Wavefront OBJ file of the C-alpha trace (Angstrom):
o trace
v 28.301 -247.608 -19.255
v 28.781 -247.948 -22.996
v 29.402 -251.463 -24.246
v 31.322 -252.130 -27.446
v 29.938 -255.126 -29.294
v 31.867 -257.372 -31.611
v 30.030 -256.302 -34.745
v 31.209 -252.699 -34.408
v 33.659 -251.779 -37.200
v 37.306 -251.498 -36.210
v 38.860 -248.205 -37.335
v 42.128 -248.106 -39.274
v 43.949 -246.840 -36.179
v 43.726 -249.719 -33.768
v 42.048 -249.133 -30.443
v 43.914 -250.062 -27.284
v 42.646 -253.187 -25.524
v 43.943 -254.334 -22.148
v 43.314 -257.462 -20.105
v 45.077 -259.536 -17.455
v 44.775 -262.562 -15.194
v 45.886 -262.804 -11.581
v 48.602 -265.479 -11.160
v 47.547 -266.493 -7.663
v 46.390 -269.975 -8.699
v 46.493 -272.304 -11.678
v 44.485 -271.111 -14.668
v 41.336 -273.037 -15.523
v 39.347 -274.065 -18.556
v 37.081 -271.136 -17.655
v 40.021 -268.710 -17.905
v 40.900 -270.144 -21.319
v 37.412 -270.198 -22.856
v 36.283 -266.967 -21.184
v 39.448 -264.918 -21.748
v 42.563 -266.381 -23.395
v 40.772 -267.864 -26.397
v 39.256 -264.463 -27.152
v 42.580 -262.702 -26.621
v 44.108 -264.843 -29.343
v 41.357 -263.847 -31.773
v 41.560 -260.159 -30.828
v 45.334 -259.663 -30.894
v 45.396 -258.806 -34.595
v 42.374 -256.480 -34.423
v 43.491 -254.252 -31.551
v 46.594 -252.757 -29.963
v 46.659 -255.282 -27.124
v 48.366 -255.324 -23.737
v 48.191 -258.585 -21.801
v 49.930 -259.098 -18.475
v 50.046 -261.028 -15.219
v 48.824 -258.925 -12.295
v 51.246 -260.060 -9.594
v 50.819 -256.804 -7.644
v 47.119 -257.587 -7.293
v 47.930 -261.099 -6.123
v 49.630 -259.900 -2.933
v 46.460 -258.269 -1.607
v 46.145 -261.741 -0.064
v 49.188 -263.414 1.515
v 51.123 -265.470 -1.052
v 53.880 -268.035 -0.820
v 56.824 -266.257 -2.557
v 58.060 -269.332 -4.411
v 54.568 -270.238 -5.617
v 53.792 -266.683 -6.715
v 56.949 -266.555 -8.822
v 56.209 -269.954 -10.365
v 52.582 -269.089 -11.057
v 53.534 -265.783 -12.685
v 55.901 -267.580 -15.042
v 53.207 -270.174 -15.665
v 50.593 -267.525 -16.464
v 52.838 -265.904 -19.084
v 53.813 -269.294 -20.513
v 50.148 -270.260 -20.722
v 49.296 -267.053 -22.599
v 51.884 -267.974 -25.219
v 50.882 -271.649 -25.290
v 47.261 -270.609 -25.854
v 48.281 -268.636 -28.952
v 49.271 -265.137 -27.818
v 52.048 -263.810 -30.053
v 54.487 -261.791 -27.897
v 55.686 -260.020 -31.062
v 52.184 -258.739 -31.823
v 51.103 -257.666 -28.339
v 52.685 -256.044 -25.289
v 53.191 -258.926 -22.854
v 54.581 -258.273 -19.374
v 54.403 -258.767 -15.622
v 52.685 -255.948 -13.728
v 55.441 -255.576 -11.113
v 58.020 -254.956 -13.867
v 56.345 -251.635 -14.688
v 56.620 -249.404 -11.574
v 54.327 -246.779 -13.095
v 51.357 -249.000 -12.136
v 52.074 -248.544 -8.435
v 52.966 -244.857 -8.854
v 49.734 -243.955 -10.605
v 47.756 -246.102 -8.167
v 48.888 -243.833 -5.312
v 47.683 -240.745 -7.162
v 44.337 -242.398 -7.934
v 43.999 -243.389 -4.265
v 43.831 -239.657 -3.559
v 40.904 -239.204 -5.953
v 38.731 -242.158 -4.998
v 36.475 -242.044 -1.941
v 36.184 -244.431 1.005
v 32.478 -244.846 0.373
v 33.095 -245.883 -3.238
v 35.652 -248.494 -2.225
v 33.490 -249.764 0.611
v 30.665 -250.542 -1.822
v 32.809 -252.822 -3.985
v 31.277 -256.295 -4.053
v 34.601 -258.116 -4.353
v 35.973 -256.333 -1.293
v 32.879 -257.291 0.704
v 33.132 -260.934 -0.406
v 36.875 -261.321 0.129
v 36.998 -259.430 3.409
v 34.146 -261.565 4.757
v 36.256 -264.661 4.071
v 39.319 -263.178 5.782
v 37.293 -262.151 8.841
v 40.085 -260.065 10.446
v 43.433 -258.440 9.616
v 42.103 -257.291 6.246
v 44.855 -255.567 4.274
v 44.527 -251.977 3.104
v 45.633 -253.233 -0.309
v 42.496 -255.356 -0.595
v 40.417 -252.255 0.095
v 42.274 -250.027 -2.387
v 42.598 -252.768 -5.032
v 40.283 -250.879 -7.461
v 42.679 -247.901 -7.572
v 45.489 -250.164 -8.757
v 43.182 -251.758 -11.306
v 42.205 -248.278 -12.501
v 45.902 -247.413 -12.852
v 46.442 -250.563 -14.932
v 43.789 -249.385 -17.359
v 44.343 -245.622 -17.453
v 48.139 -245.774 -17.878
v 47.807 -246.993 -21.457
v 44.999 -244.771 -22.735
v 42.926 -247.931 -22.920
v 39.757 -247.809 -25.016
v 38.393 -251.304 -24.427
v 38.474 -253.756 -21.528
v 36.969 -257.245 -21.845
v 35.451 -257.921 -18.427
v 33.137 -260.459 -16.881
v 30.182 -259.665 -14.670
v 32.386 -259.834 -11.554
v 34.693 -257.094 -12.863
v 32.195 -254.607 -14.316
v 31.999 -252.726 -11.017
v 35.772 -252.196 -11.119
v 35.553 -250.725 -14.596
v 32.753 -248.425 -13.440
v 34.905 -247.013 -10.630
v 37.800 -246.617 -13.084
v 35.550 -244.531 -15.307
v 34.373 -242.481 -12.303
v 37.949 -241.699 -11.257
v 38.926 -240.797 -14.830
v 35.926 -238.474 -15.248
v 36.659 -236.855 -11.878
v 40.285 -236.123 -12.706
v 39.454 -235.015 -16.251
v 37.069 -232.429 -14.827
v 39.815 -231.073 -12.573
v 42.891 -231.301 -14.793
v 41.609 -231.326 -18.377
v 39.265 -233.497 -20.389
v 42.149 -235.058 -22.336
v 44.049 -236.353 -19.287
v 42.599 -239.865 -19.311
v 40.859 -241.905 -21.999
v 37.535 -243.179 -20.646
v 37.532 -246.987 -21.061
v 34.542 -248.941 -22.306
v 33.374 -252.506 -21.748
v 34.142 -254.824 -24.661
v 31.854 -257.761 -25.344
v 33.753 -260.445 -27.290
v 32.179 -262.116 -30.357
v 31.709 -265.301 -28.327
v 31.285 -264.853 -24.616
v 31.819 -268.016 -22.586
v 30.976 -268.089 -18.898
v 32.027 -271.520 -17.711
v 30.540 -272.716 -14.446
v 31.821 -274.979 -11.677
v 31.574 -278.706 -12.429
v 30.379 -279.340 -8.870
v 28.141 -276.297 -8.450
v 26.950 -275.159 -11.885
v 25.266 -272.114 -10.341
v 28.709 -270.648 -9.556
v 31.417 -269.594 -11.972
v 34.383 -271.956 -12.393
v 37.085 -270.487 -10.157
v 40.807 -271.130 -9.874
v 40.536 -270.493 -6.125
v 37.747 -273.028 -5.475
v 38.850 -275.343 -2.623
v 37.222 -278.348 -4.345
v 39.704 -279.572 -7.013
v 36.885 -281.394 -8.831
v 35.022 -278.142 -9.462
v 37.442 -276.898 -12.098
v 39.450 -278.248 -15.007
v 42.919 -276.733 -14.687
v 45.126 -276.134 -17.696
v 47.707 -278.280 -15.898
v 45.404 -281.314 -15.632
v 46.314 -284.574 -17.366
v 43.907 -286.122 -19.861
v 42.910 -288.723 -17.257
v 42.233 -286.052 -14.638
v 40.056 -284.177 -17.124
v 38.053 -287.307 -17.940
v 37.517 -288.098 -14.259
v 36.384 -284.556 -13.438
v 33.898 -284.435 -16.317
v 32.604 -287.888 -15.401
v 31.935 -286.606 -11.864
v 30.370 -283.349 -13.071
v 27.063 -282.556 -11.382
v 24.140 -282.923 -13.750
v 20.421 -282.590 -13.137
v 17.300 -284.634 -12.491
v 15.595 -286.263 -15.461
v 17.290 -287.783 -18.485
v 16.631 -285.434 -21.428
v 19.538 -283.369 -22.662
v 18.048 -279.909 -23.062
v 19.593 -276.436 -22.858
v 17.615 -274.875 -20.062
v 18.110 -272.712 -16.953
v 16.329 -275.477 -15.067
v 19.221 -277.802 -15.955
v 22.351 -275.762 -15.102
v 24.657 -278.793 -15.050
v 23.679 -279.924 -18.551
v 23.645 -276.339 -19.760
v 27.230 -275.890 -18.539
v 28.497 -278.955 -20.433
v 26.769 -277.744 -23.593
v 28.285 -274.274 -23.113
v 31.744 -275.844 -22.826
v 31.227 -277.756 -26.077
v 29.877 -274.657 -27.801
v 32.827 -272.502 -26.681
v 35.324 -275.087 -27.915
v 33.710 -276.044 -31.224
v 31.909 -272.845 -32.201
v 28.695 -274.821 -32.749
v 25.462 -273.327 -31.453
v 23.882 -274.683 -28.292
v 20.889 -275.742 -30.388
v 23.065 -277.756 -32.768
v 24.723 -279.516 -29.852
v 21.433 -280.204 -28.112
v 19.944 -281.650 -31.309
v 22.932 -283.987 -31.669
v 22.105 -285.541 -28.279
v 18.448 -286.245 -28.939
v 17.625 -289.616 -27.390
v 21.066 -289.968 -25.768
v 21.950 -290.233 -22.077
v 23.853 -287.826 -19.822
v 26.824 -290.196 -19.955
v 27.267 -289.583 -23.683
v 27.398 -285.823 -23.111
v 29.936 -286.158 -20.280
v 32.253 -288.511 -22.176
v 32.242 -286.490 -25.389
v 32.679 -283.191 -23.528
v 35.617 -284.709 -21.659
v 37.313 -285.764 -24.901
v 36.826 -282.302 -26.396
v 38.268 -280.655 -23.301
v 41.235 -283.055 -23.181
v 41.989 -282.392 -26.852
v 41.848 -278.627 -26.177
v 43.810 -278.500 -22.929
v 46.460 -281.077 -23.902
v 48.431 -278.997 -26.433
v 48.278 -275.907 -24.184
v 49.485 -277.901 -21.168
v 52.317 -279.531 -23.097
v 53.524 -276.269 -24.661
v 53.348 -274.507 -21.284
v 55.514 -277.171 -19.652
v 57.985 -276.920 -22.516
v 58.295 -273.153 -22.028
v 58.752 -273.531 -18.270
v 61.717 -275.905 -18.611
v 63.937 -272.920 -19.372
v 62.586 -269.599 -18.128
v 65.377 -267.590 -19.789
v 63.199 -267.283 -22.906
v 60.295 -266.024 -20.805
v 62.622 -263.603 -19.011
v 63.717 -262.126 -22.340
v 60.100 -261.716 -23.458
v 59.087 -260.128 -20.157
v 62.008 -257.705 -20.297
v 61.105 -256.673 -23.834
v 57.417 -256.349 -22.953
v 58.134 -254.331 -19.806
v 60.281 -251.862 -21.753
v 57.462 -251.330 -24.270
v 54.920 -250.931 -21.474
v 57.155 -248.559 -19.473
v 57.617 -246.251 -22.446
v 53.865 -245.872 -22.831
v 53.118 -245.737 -19.116
v 55.827 -243.117 -18.503
v 54.223 -240.721 -20.954
v 50.884 -240.921 -19.152
v 52.427 -240.629 -15.702
v 54.545 -237.645 -16.732
v 51.418 -235.870 -17.983
v 49.555 -236.640 -14.740
v 52.452 -235.398 -12.592
v 52.771 -232.165 -14.568
v 49.071 -231.386 -14.318
v 48.961 -232.131 -10.602
v 51.883 -229.761 -10.031
v 54.863 -232.006 -9.278
v 58.332 -230.668 -10.123
v 59.539 -232.432 -13.302
v 62.116 -235.174 -12.775
v 65.636 -234.386 -13.894
l 1 2 3 4 5 6 7 8 9 10 11 12 13 14 15 16 17 18 19 20 21 22 23 24 25 26 27 28 29 30 31 32 33 34 35 36 37 38 39 40 41 42 43 44 45 46 47 48 49 50 51 52 53 54 55 56 57 58 59 60 61 62 63 64 65 66 67 68 69 70 71 72 73 74 75 76 77 78 79 80 81 82 83 84 85 86 87 88 89 90 91 92 93 94 95 96 97 98 99 100 101 102 103 104 105 106 107 108 109 110 111 112 113 114 115 116 117 118 119 120 121 122 123 124 125 126 127 128 129 130 131 132 133 134 135 136 137 138 139 140 141 142 143 144 145 146 147 148 149 150 151 152 153 154 155 156 157 158 159 160 161 162 163 164 165 166 167 168 169 170 171 172 173 174 175 176 177 178 179 180 181 182 183 184 185 186 187 188 189 190 191 192 193 194 195 196 197 198 199 200 201 202 203 204 205 206 207 208 209 210 211 212 213 214 215 216 217 218 219 220 221 222 223 224 225 226 227 228 229 230 231 232 233 234 235 236 237 238 239 240 241 242 243 244 245 246 247 248 249 250 251 252 253 254 255 256 257 258 259 260 261 262 263 264 265 266 267 268 269 270 271 272 273 274 275 276 277 278 279 280 281 282 283 284 285 286 287 288 289 290 291 292 293 294 295 296 297 298 299 300 301 302 303 304 305 306 307 308 309 310 311 312 313 314 315 316 317 318 319 320 321 322 323 324 325 326 327 328 329 330 331 332 333 334 335 336 337 338 339 340 341 342 343
């Protein structure tokens, strides 16, 4: 799969970039440093679509009230982090019915064996044990619809999502061979200028996750400054006392990565600054950096959530923009498949 690197020149006609976060839990520092922070930097370079994937969230049973609140919170957090709703297309996935419509068509062009090999399905279904929903199995078809609806060129994805982009490309190639090579744009992986993969504070060998049952494993963008300080103070470190950036010291490495992602300083510069210092210095200073970063986002998010009418107006505007684009793609797909045109 082709990967687009940050140093590649951006053509005068902006390429379409699409990304989203599932609003099933509170967003974390990892979501911000690994995704949102890059979105903010990319929104002027590309034709960007950012949304909350609430349809994906219901592949696992959700509390209706919480899902609604978390979807609002996700959109509010995007804006609080620096996304300009006037520069990008910002919406909730369920507000654009073309996502579900195209997903059904794509379900008819993806194979059981392909879906059964998906790592995320294997992992999530193993946790559910029984009564696994069909939606969890066919999740990649909906994700493919999300991407293909908008003629997307570039998708920033982490390691855990690359397999989903691969199956999206396979479906697109398959349908292009049947119905015309110009039906779908084949999406590529985009590697941001600064890629941050933030790990769990309690298990630095695992990625920081908003669904981790241990609340001390993640810094949430809703956490108070005191909560942030306590979590970083309790962060798992490693044996020894030297602060070095090494795979043998994943806990220390993670704290340095967090500092690097926030400040833009190299890991070597940060490591050099801690020569002769103790782990405690690294924890305290990382905590203060994180608190100073999360605080303004948290406060702005809460401000936006006090009156959701503003968010409703933005979501309505964003959905209309998205529907116009998505309708064109869906109409083309329907015509080529042989459906009678809608009146």
